[in-house]
DSSP file (Angstrom, degrees, kcal/mol; ACC not computed):
  #  RESIDUE AA STRUCTURE BP1 BP2  ACC     N-H-->O    O-->H-N    N-H-->O    O-->H-N    TCO  KAPPA ALPHA  PHI   PSI    X-CA   Y-CA   Z-CA
    1    1 A X              0   0    0      0, 0.0     2,-0.3     0, 0.0     0, 0.0   0.000 360.0 360.0 360.0 133.9  126.0  145.1  128.7
    2    2 A X        -     0   0    0      2,-0.0     2,-0.4     0, 0.0     0, 0.0  -0.726 360.0-164.9 -98.1 145.8  126.6  141.4  128.1
    3    3 A X        +     0   0    0     -2,-0.3     2,-0.4     2,-0.0     0, 0.0  -0.986   7.8 177.9-133.1 139.0  126.4  139.7  124.7
    4    4 A X        -     0   0    0     -2,-0.4     2,-0.5     2,-0.0    -2,-0.0  -0.998  14.2-156.5-141.4 134.4  126.2  136.0  123.9
    5    5 A X        +     0   0    0     -2,-0.4     2,-0.4     2,-0.0    -2,-0.0  -0.972  16.3 175.1-112.7 127.0  125.9  134.0  120.7
    6    6 A X        -     0   0    0     -2,-0.5     2,-0.5     2,-0.0    -2,-0.0  -0.999  16.6-150.1-130.5 129.2  124.5  130.5  120.8
    7    7 A X        -     0   0    0     -2,-0.4     2,-0.2     2,-0.0    -2,-0.0  -0.894  12.7-170.8-105.1 122.7  123.8  128.4  117.7
    8    8 A X        -     0   0    0     -2,-0.5     3,-0.1     1,-0.1     4,-0.0  -0.651  18.5-147.3-102.6 165.6  121.0  125.9  117.7
    9    9 A X  S    S+     0   0    0     -2,-0.2     2,-0.3     1,-0.1     3,-0.1   0.494  73.4  20.8-114.6  -4.6  120.3  123.2  115.1
   10   10 A X  S  > S-     0   0    0      1,-0.1     4,-2.2     0, 0.0     5,-0.2  -0.980  75.8-106.3-151.6 168.8  116.5  123.0  115.2
   11   11 A X  H  > S+     0   0    0     -2,-0.3     4,-2.9     1,-0.2     5,-0.2   0.949 120.1  49.9 -56.6 -49.0  113.4  124.8  116.1
   12   12 A X  H  > S+     0   0    0      1,-0.2     4,-2.6     2,-0.2    -1,-0.2   0.897 108.5  50.1 -59.8 -42.0  112.9  122.5  119.1
   13   13 A X  H  > S+     0   0    0      2,-0.2     4,-2.4     1,-0.2    -1,-0.2   0.880 111.5  51.2 -65.3 -35.4  116.4  122.9  120.4
   14   14 A X  H  X S+     0   0    0     -4,-2.2     4,-2.4     2,-0.2    -2,-0.2   0.938 110.8  47.7 -66.6 -43.9  115.9  126.8  120.1
   15   15 A X  H  X S+     0   0    0     -4,-2.9     4,-2.5     2,-0.2    -2,-0.2   0.882 112.1  49.8 -61.3 -39.4  112.6  126.5  122.1
   16   16 A X  H  X S+     0   0    0     -4,-2.6     4,-2.1    -5,-0.2    -1,-0.2   0.927 111.1  48.6 -64.1 -43.0  114.3  124.4  124.7
   17   17 A X  H  X S+     0   0    0     -4,-2.4     4,-2.3     2,-0.2    -2,-0.2   0.914 112.9  47.4 -60.0 -44.7  117.1  126.8  125.0
   18   18 A X  H  X S+     0   0    0     -4,-2.4     4,-2.6     1,-0.2    -2,-0.2   0.922 109.2  54.8 -65.0 -41.3  114.8  129.8  125.3
   19   19 A X  H  X S+     0   0    0     -4,-2.5     4,-1.9     1,-0.2    -1,-0.2   0.904 109.1  47.7 -60.8 -41.4  112.7  127.9  127.9
   20   20 A X  H  X S+     0   0    0     -4,-2.1     4,-1.9     2,-0.2    -1,-0.2   0.883 111.8  50.0 -63.6 -39.2  115.9  127.3  130.0
   21   21 A X  H  X S+     0   0    0     -4,-2.3     4,-2.6     1,-0.2    -2,-0.2   0.894 109.0  53.2 -66.4 -39.5  116.8  131.1  129.6
   22   22 A X  H  X S+     0   0    0     -4,-2.6     4,-1.9     2,-0.2    -2,-0.2   0.907 107.8  49.5 -62.1 -43.8  113.2  131.9  130.7
   23   23 A X  H  X S+     0   0    0     -4,-1.9     4,-1.8     1,-0.2    -1,-0.2   0.913 110.7  50.9 -68.3 -39.1  113.6  129.8  133.9
   24   24 A X  H  < S+     0   0    0     -4,-1.9     4,-0.5     1,-0.2    -1,-0.2   0.919 109.1  51.9 -59.5 -41.3  116.9  131.6  134.7
   25   25 A X  H >< S+     0   0    0     -4,-2.6     3,-0.8     1,-0.2    -1,-0.2   0.882 109.2  48.5 -61.5 -37.3  115.0  134.9  134.2
   26   26 A X  H 3< S+     0   0    0     -4,-1.9    -1,-0.2     1,-0.2    -2,-0.2   0.829 110.0  53.6 -71.0 -33.6  112.4  133.8  136.7
   27   27 A X  T 3< S+     0   0    0     -4,-1.8    -1,-0.2    -5,-0.2    -2,-0.2   0.447  79.7 125.9 -80.0  -4.2  115.1  132.7  139.2
   28   28 A X    <   -     0   0    0     -3,-0.8    -3,-0.0    -4,-0.5    -4,-0.0  -0.307  47.8-159.3 -66.0 140.5  117.0  136.0  139.2
   29   29 A X  S    S+     0   0    0      2,-0.0     2,-0.5     0, 0.0    -1,-0.2   0.732  73.2  88.0 -82.7 -25.8  117.5  137.6  142.6
   30   30 A X        -     0   0    0      1,-0.1    -2,-0.1     2,-0.0     0, 0.0  -0.616  62.2-163.4 -76.1 121.7  118.1  141.0  141.0
   31   31 A X        +     0   0    0     -2,-0.5    -1,-0.1     2,-0.0     3,-0.1   0.349  51.2 117.9 -91.5   7.8  114.7  142.8  140.6
   32   32 A X  S    S-     0   0    0      1,-0.1    -2,-0.0     0, 0.0     0, 0.0  -0.353  78.9 -82.7 -72.1 162.1  116.0  145.4  138.0
   33   33 A X        -     0   0    0      1,-0.1     2,-0.4    -2,-0.0    -1,-0.1  -0.204  40.7-147.9 -59.8 151.8  114.6  145.4  134.6
   34   34 A X        -     0   0    0     -3,-0.1     2,-0.5     2,-0.0    -1,-0.1  -0.992  11.0-168.2-126.4 124.7  115.9  142.9  132.1
   35   35 A X        -     0   0    0     -2,-0.4     2,-0.5     2,-0.0    -2,-0.0  -0.943   2.2-170.6-112.5 127.2  116.1  143.8  128.4
   36   36 A X        -     0   0    0     -2,-0.5     2,-0.4     2,-0.0    -2,-0.0  -0.973   6.9-162.0-118.0 126.1  116.8  141.1  125.8
   37   37 A X        -     0   0    0     -2,-0.5     2,-0.4     2,-0.0    -2,-0.0  -0.867   3.4-155.7-105.7 140.1  117.5  142.3  122.2
   38   38 A X        +     0   0    0     -2,-0.4     2,-0.4     2,-0.0     8,-0.0  -0.946  12.7 178.6-116.2 136.6  117.2  140.0  119.3
   39   39 A X        +     0   0    0     -2,-0.4     2,-0.3     5,-0.0    -2,-0.0  -0.999  23.3 114.0-136.7 138.6  119.0  140.5  115.9
   40   40 A X        -     0   0    0     -2,-0.4     3,-0.1     5,-0.0     5,-0.1  -0.874  58.6 -82.5 171.3 160.9  119.0  138.3  113.0
   41   41 A X    >   -     0   0    0     -2,-0.3     3,-1.8     1,-0.2     5,-0.3  -0.273  64.9 -73.8 -72.6 164.7  118.0  137.9  109.4
   42   42 A X  T 3  S+     0   0    0      1,-0.3    -1,-0.2     2,-0.1     0, 0.0  -0.334 122.8  18.9 -57.9 139.5  114.5  136.9  108.4
   43   43 A X  T 3  S+     0   0    0     -3,-0.1    -1,-0.3     1,-0.0    -2,-0.1   0.612  87.5 121.4  82.4  12.0  113.9  133.2  109.1
   44   44 A X  S <  S-     0   0    0     -3,-1.8    -2,-0.1    -4,-0.1    -3,-0.1   0.648  88.6 -95.7 -90.3 -13.2  116.8  133.1  111.5
   45   45 A X  S  > S+     0   0    0     -4,-0.2     4,-2.6    -5,-0.1     5,-0.2   0.571  80.9 130.9 116.3  13.3  114.7  131.9  114.5
   46   46 A X  H  > S+     0   0    0     -5,-0.3     4,-2.5     2,-0.2     5,-0.2   0.972  80.0  44.6 -64.9 -50.2  113.8  135.1  116.5
   47   47 A X  H  > S+     0   0    0      1,-0.2     4,-2.6     2,-0.2    -1,-0.2   0.904 113.3  50.8 -62.1 -39.4  110.1  134.2  116.7
   48   48 A X  H  > S+     0   0    0      2,-0.2     4,-1.8     1,-0.2    -1,-0.2   0.906 110.1  50.7 -65.8 -39.9  110.8  130.6  117.6
   49   49 A X  H  X S+     0   0    0     -4,-2.6     4,-2.0     1,-0.2    -2,-0.2   0.913 111.9  46.5 -63.6 -41.5  113.1  131.9  120.3
   50   50 A X  H  X S+     0   0    0     -4,-2.5     4,-3.0     2,-0.2     5,-0.2   0.868 108.8  55.3 -66.9 -36.2  110.4  134.3  121.7
   51   51 A X  H  X S+     0   0    0     -4,-2.6     4,-2.4    -5,-0.2    -1,-0.2   0.909 109.1  48.2 -64.1 -35.0  107.9  131.5  121.5
   52   52 A X  H  X S+     0   0    0     -4,-1.8     4,-2.2     2,-0.2    -2,-0.2   0.878 112.0  48.9 -66.8 -40.1  110.2  129.3  123.7
   53   53 A X  H  X S+     0   0    0     -4,-2.0     4,-1.5     2,-0.2    -2,-0.2   0.951 111.7  48.7 -60.8 -50.5  110.7  132.2  126.2
   54   54 A X  H  X>S+     0   0    0     -4,-3.0     5,-3.2     1,-0.2     4,-0.8   0.909 111.9  48.7 -55.1 -47.3  107.0  132.8  126.4
   55   55 A X  H ><5S+     0   0    0     -4,-2.4     3,-1.0     1,-0.2    -1,-0.2   0.933 109.7  52.0 -61.3 -42.5  106.3  129.2  127.0
   56   56 A X  H 3<5S+     0   0    0     -4,-2.2    -1,-0.2     1,-0.3    -2,-0.2   0.803 110.8  49.0 -62.6 -28.0  109.0  129.1  129.6
   57   57 A X  H 3<5S-     0   0    0     -4,-1.5    -1,-0.3    -5,-0.2    -2,-0.2   0.514 118.2-111.6 -91.0  -6.7  107.3  132.1  131.4
   58   58 A X  T <<5 +     0   0    0     -3,-1.0     2,-0.5    -4,-0.8    -3,-0.2   0.702  61.6 157.3  85.1  19.9  103.9  130.5  131.2
   59   59 A X      < -     0   0    0     -5,-3.2    -1,-0.3    -6,-0.2    -2,-0.1  -0.676  22.4-173.1 -83.7 128.6  102.5  132.9  128.7
   60   60 A X        +     0   0    0     -2,-0.5    -1,-0.1    -3,-0.1     3,-0.1   0.589  46.7 110.1 -98.0 -10.0   99.6  131.3  126.8
   61   61 A X  S    S-     0   0    0     13,-0.1     2,-0.4     1,-0.1    -2,-0.0  -0.207  82.4 -95.9 -64.6 157.2   99.0  134.1  124.2
   62   62 A X        -     0   0    0      1,-0.0     2,-0.6     0, 0.0    -1,-0.1  -0.634  39.0-141.7 -71.5 126.1   99.8  133.4  120.5
   63   63 A X        -     0   0    0     -2,-0.4     2,-0.2    -3,-0.1   -12,-0.1  -0.812  21.5-171.1 -99.0 119.9  103.3  134.8  119.9
   64   64 A X        -     0   0    0     -2,-0.6     2,-0.1     1,-0.1   -14,-0.0  -0.651  39.9 -67.6-108.0 169.3  103.7  136.5  116.4
   65   65 A X    >   -     0   0    0     -2,-0.2     3,-0.6     1,-0.2    -1,-0.1  -0.286  34.1-159.2 -59.9 123.4  106.8  137.7  114.7
   66   66 A X  G >   +     0   0    0      1,-0.2     3,-1.2    -2,-0.1    -1,-0.2   0.476  69.2  98.4 -78.3   1.4  108.4  140.7  116.4
   67   67 A X  G 3  S+     0   0    0      1,-0.2    -1,-0.2     0, 0.0    -2,-0.0   0.849  84.5  40.7 -58.4 -40.2  110.2  141.7  113.2
   68   68 A X  G <  S+     0   0    0     -3,-0.6     2,-0.3     3,-0.0    -1,-0.2   0.200 104.0  72.4-107.3  17.1  107.8  144.3  112.1
   69   69 A X    <   -     0   0    0     -3,-1.2     3,-0.2     1,-0.1     0, 0.0  -0.913  69.2-138.0-123.6 153.8  106.9  146.0  115.3
   70   70 A X  S    S-     0   0    0     -2,-0.3     2,-0.3     1,-0.3    -1,-0.1   0.937  90.2  -2.4 -74.4 -47.2  108.9  148.4  117.5
   71   71 A X        -     0   0    0     -3,-0.1     2,-0.5     2,-0.0    -1,-0.3  -0.993  58.9-166.7-146.0 136.8  107.7  146.8  120.7
   72   72 A X        -     0   0    0     -2,-0.3     2,-0.4    -3,-0.2    -6,-0.0  -0.989  14.1-155.7-125.7 126.3  105.4  144.0  121.5
   73   73 A X              0   0    0     -2,-0.5    -2,-0.0     1,-0.1     0, 0.0  -0.812 360.0 360.0-103.4 140.6  104.2  143.5  125.1
   74   74 A X              0   0    0     -2,-0.4   -13,-0.1   -11,-0.0    -1,-0.1   0.310 360.0 360.0-126.7 360.0  103.0  140.2  126.6
């Protein structure tokens, strides 16, 4: 398992980073499942990050906070 910590300074920067990560996900040659876990305090940017991932993947659904559910599928 790989772990990485990246600090962004704004919501926009977080969404842009997430969009770049989404593009990397789409370009993967490996077809195995990919699981991304998010950890952070309330207000730390988890939802903003997921909104950026969704936008980068072309998902048009409204993205809500994943904090209070066990799993959210889009």
